[in-house]
N, C-alpha and C positions, 0 to 999 in steps of 0.2 A: 555464206554457208560453207564454201570450200575452205576458207580460212579456219573456221571452227573445227572442221573435220581434220585438217592438217594439225592444228594445235592438239586436239584430242589424240591423234595418232602419235605425235611427238611425246606427249605425256606418258602414254602407254609404253612406247618403245623405251623411253628413259627409265621408267620403273622396272621393266623387264630386264633391261641391261644392267641396272644397278643390282637387282636381286641375283642375277646370274653371276655377276662379278663377285659378290659377297659369298655366294655358295661355292664358286670355284676356288676362291682364295682360301676358304675354310678347308676345302679338300686338300689344297696344297700344304697348308699348315699341318694338317693331320698326317699327310705323307711325310713331310719333313721330320715330324716328331717320331714317326715309326722308323725312318731311316737312321735318325740320330740314336734311337734306343737300340736298334739292331746292330749298329756299327760300334757301339761302345764296348769296352772291355767287360766281359761277363765274369762274375764271381762263381757261378754254378751253372749246371746244365739247365735247371729250371728257368733261370734268367734268359737263357737262349731260346727255350721252347715257348715261353709265355708270349713274346711278340709274334711268333709264327702262328700261334693259336688265334691271336687277335686279328692278324691279316687274313687267316682262313675264314673267320667270322665276317669280316668286311667283304670278302669275295662272295659270300653266300647271300648277302643282302643287296637289295637295290639301293641306289644312291639316295633316294627319297627317304628311306627308313633310317639313314645315318644321322639325320638331324636330331 
């Protein structure tokens, strides 16, 4: 019985860890994309303001809503 409980706990822990890793990696990719866009050479003021507006929207939402 204890072995079954440990196996179930390991399965759940592995699934949660995998989901968390994927979620965090996606956030890192989004952050890298934002940084790349912000640090690129802008051709107009609008191009500079648009990423900042996007970042402001991200700050106003919870991480769960960004999926």
